[in-house]
Kinemage of the C-alpha trace (Angstrom):
@kinemage 1
@onewidth
@group {chain A} dominant
@subgroup {mainchain}
@vectorlist {calphas} color= white
{ca unk a 1} P 25.729 8.161 -13.766
{ca unk a 2} L 24.131 9.597 -10.649
{ca unk a 3} L 22.575 7.391 -7.970
{ca unk a 4} L 19.152 8.968 -8.666
{ca unk a 5} L 19.343 8.094 -12.371
{ca unk a 6} L 20.446 4.544 -11.528
{ca unk a 7} L 17.453 4.026 -9.204
{ca unk a 8} L 15.091 5.484 -11.823
{ca unk a 9} L 16.591 3.235 -14.503
{ca unk a 10} L 16.150 0.189 -12.277
{ca unk a 11} L 12.541 1.074 -11.435
{ca unk a 12} L 11.742 1.594 -15.113
{ca unk a 13} L 12.737 -2.048 -15.696
{ca unk a 14} L 10.285 -3.455 -13.082
{ca unk a 15} L 7.114 -3.489 -15.211
{ca unk a 16} L 8.671 -4.963 -18.395
{ca unk a 17} L 10.303 -7.670 -16.260
{ca unk a 18} L 7.054 -8.307 -14.340
{ca unk a 19} L 8.743 -7.465 -11.025
{ca unk a 20} L 6.634 -6.787 -7.945
{ca unk a 21} L 8.061 -4.139 -5.620
{ca unk a 22} L 7.226 -5.224 -2.071
{ca unk a 23} L 7.563 -2.100 0.075
{ca unk a 24} L 7.939 -3.425 3.590
{ca unk a 25} L 9.514 -2.888 5.969
{ca unk a 26} L 10.331 0.441 4.295
{ca unk a 27} L 6.961 1.966 5.109
{ca unk a 28} L 7.439 1.367 8.827
{ca unk a 29} L 10.586 3.452 9.040
{ca unk a 30} L 9.093 6.671 7.703
{ca unk a 31} L 9.901 8.611 10.902
{ca unk a 32} L 13.572 7.629 10.618
{ca unk a 33} L 13.617 8.647 6.963
{ca unk a 34} L 12.065 12.016 7.852
{ca unk a 35} L 15.065 12.700 10.107
{ca unk a 36} L 17.639 11.206 7.714
{ca unk a 37} L 16.275 11.751 4.180
{ca unk a 38} L 19.372 10.243 2.578
{ca unk a 39} L 18.076 6.862 3.778
{ca unk a 40} L 14.943 7.194 1.667
{ca unk a 41} L 15.452 4.585 -1.016
{ca unk a 42} L 11.806 3.586 -1.350
{ca unk a 43} L 10.250 5.313 -4.335
{ca unk a 44} L 6.542 4.612 -3.768
{ca unk a 45} L 5.398 7.048 -6.475
{ca unk a 46} L 8.244 6.070 -8.785
{ca unk a 47} L 7.290 2.398 -8.652
{ca unk a 48} L 3.586 3.111 -9.176
{ca unk a 49} L 4.321 5.602 -11.975
{ca unk a 50} L 6.422 2.986 -13.772
{ca unk a 51} L 3.404 0.706 -14.079
{ca unk a 52} L 5.053 -1.968 -11.925
{ca unk a 53} L 3.026 -3.891 -9.383
{ca unk a 54} L 3.613 -2.647 -5.835
{ca unk a 55} L 2.524 -4.271 -2.598
{ca unk a 56} L 2.893 -3.382 1.067
{ca unk a 57} L 3.258 -6.308 3.422
{ca unk a 58} L 3.712 -6.738 7.120
{ca unk a 59} L 6.860 -8.861 7.411
{ca unk a 60} L 8.774 -6.562 9.689
{ca unk a 61} L 10.078 -6.340 13.236
{ca unk a 62} L 7.215 -6.791 15.659
{ca unk a 63} L 6.518 -3.676 17.720
{ca unk a 64} L 4.252 -3.550 20.745
{ca unk a 65} L 1.261 -2.756 18.543
{ca unk a 66} L 1.703 -4.344 15.092
{ca unk a 67} L -0.393 -1.959 13.019
{ca unk a 68} L 0.180 -0.713 9.493
{ca unk a 69} L -2.138 2.230 9.957
{ca unk a 70} L 0.126 4.878 11.538
{ca unk a 71} L 2.880 4.135 9.007
{ca unk a 72} L 0.346 4.518 6.184
{ca unk a 73} L -0.799 7.823 7.696
{ca unk a 74} L 2.761 9.115 7.290
{ca unk a 75} L 2.737 8.617 3.508
{ca unk a 76} L -0.929 8.756 2.462
{ca unk a 77} L -0.924 12.360 1.224
{ca unk a 78} L 2.189 11.773 -0.888
{ca unk a 79} L 0.881 8.842 -2.936
{ca unk a 80} L -0.237 10.111 -6.350
{ca unk a 81} L -0.084 7.210 -8.798
{ca unk a 82} L -2.594 4.452 -9.333
{ca unk a 83} L -1.323 0.930 -9.865
{ca unk a 84} L -0.712 0.761 -13.595
{ca unk a 85} L 1.177 4.051 -13.747
{ca unk a 86} L -1.447 6.745 -14.238
{ca unk a 87} L -1.242 9.850 -12.080
{ca unk a 88} L -4.460 10.061 -10.085
{ca unk a 89} L -5.423 13.720 -10.222
{ca unk a 90} L -7.518 15.155 -7.438
{ca unk a 91} L -11.213 15.313 -8.195
{ca unk a 92} L -13.139 18.490 -7.394
{ca unk a 93} L -13.415 18.746 -3.602
{ca unk a 94} L -11.152 15.744 -3.018
{ca unk a 95} L -8.113 15.920 -0.743
{ca unk a 96} L -4.678 14.360 -1.233
{ca unk a 97} L -5.480 12.206 1.809
{ca unk a 98} L -8.585 10.776 0.100
{ca unk a 99} L -6.692 10.122 -3.145
{ca unk a 100} L -3.867 8.394 -1.267
{ca unk a 101} L -6.330 6.387 0.817
{ca unk a 102} L -8.011 4.987 -2.282
{ca unk a 103} L -4.680 4.077 -3.868
{ca unk a 104} L -3.139 2.548 -0.734
{ca unk a 105} L -6.238 0.453 -0.005
{ca unk a 106} L -5.916 -1.079 -3.457
{ca unk a 107} L -2.173 -1.651 -3.040
{ca unk a 108} L -2.811 -3.375 0.321
{ca unk a 109} L -5.516 -5.685 -1.004
{ca unk a 110} L -5.861 -6.486 -4.692
{ca unk a 111} L -2.203 -5.777 -5.564
{ca unk a 112} L -1.063 -8.360 -3.017
{ca unk a 113} L -3.415 -10.948 -4.504
{ca unk a 114} L -2.184 -10.078 -8.020
{ca unk a 115} L 1.431 -10.492 -6.903
{ca unk a 116} L 0.834 -14.139 -6.002
{ca unk a 117} L -1.567 -14.898 -8.861
{ca unk a 118} L -4.583 -15.214 -6.562
{ca unk a 119} L -6.604 -12.158 -7.680
{ca unk a 120} L -9.241 -14.397 -9.272
{ca unk a 121} L -10.154 -15.768 -5.822
{ca unk a 122} L -9.145 -13.125 -3.260
{ca unk a 123} L -8.010 -9.497 -2.861
{ca unk a 124} L -11.389 -7.811 -3.304
{ca unk a 125} L -14.925 -8.363 -2.086
{ca unk a 126} L -16.762 -9.913 -5.018
{ca unk a 127} L -19.253 -12.728 -5.486
{ca unk a 128} L -17.382 -16.012 -5.816
{ca unk a 129} L -14.209 -14.846 -4.073
{ca unk a 130} L -12.964 -16.044 -0.686
{ca unk a 131} L -14.108 -13.713 2.093
{ca unk a 132} L -10.834 -12.706 3.753
{ca unk a 133} L -11.098 -9.194 5.182
{ca unk a 134} L -10.888 -6.956 8.224
{ca unk a 135} L -13.526 -4.643 9.657
{ca unk a 136} L -12.029 -1.330 10.739
{ca unk a 137} L -13.478 1.490 12.828
{ca unk a 138} L -13.443 3.904 9.856
{ca unk a 139} L -13.409 4.103 6.061
{ca unk a 140} L -9.711 3.747 5.239
{ca unk a 141} L -10.320 4.588 1.586
{ca unk a 142} L -10.717 8.185 2.769
{ca unk a 143} L -7.080 8.122 3.906
{ca unk a 144} L -7.724 8.476 7.624
{ca unk a 145} L -5.273 5.749 8.726
{ca unk a 146} L -3.901 7.426 11.877
{ca unk a 147} L -5.136 5.598 14.960
{ca unk a 148} L -7.423 3.204 13.048
{ca unk a 149} L -8.345 -0.005 14.844
{ca unk a 150} L -9.239 -3.450 13.559
{ca unk a 151} L -12.603 -4.529 15.004
{ca unk a 152} L -12.937 -7.932 13.322
{ca unk a 153} L -10.906 -10.283 11.135
{ca unk a 154} L -12.643 -12.699 8.761
{ca unk a 155} L -10.871 -15.634 7.121
{ca unk a 156} L -12.543 -17.788 4.492
{ca unk a 157} L -15.935 -16.416 5.473
{ca unk a 158} L -15.565 -17.033 9.221
{ca unk a 159} L -14.922 -14.460 11.935
{ca unk a 160} L -11.607 -15.379 13.577
{ca unk a 161} L -11.053 -12.230 15.668
{ca unk a 162} L -13.249 -9.673 17.389
{ca unk a 163} L -11.919 -6.727 19.397
């Protein structure tokens, strides 16, 4: 059996086994993977297409500027599958960057809350949920992650950081 088939077989088992694929620090090494593609073991689209839950966290080596945004910019146009496994086709006039932005924003927020069983109280901005969120200098759901900056951080309804 080839290595590719083995990885695909393993990924296909994630959803039935209720496995969450946590994709960090993989996302932060995209530039290395570009140079050495044989290192690319992180099947973002494969995991999403399988219907498995996928999250992206931030537990990685701490660089000078600990931001997810530039790493997300490196993959945003390649992400095609919505959580749950359906391919998210481009709407008329929509770009791959916008499609990927929508999908990645969901993976970064609600999917993380679902992974720990907290989606009923956090992970999205809804009445009755805890207000944990960041304010960014642009609409990330449009996929424009490169160079984005956090302006404010809110935790349990209180501002705890302001740029």
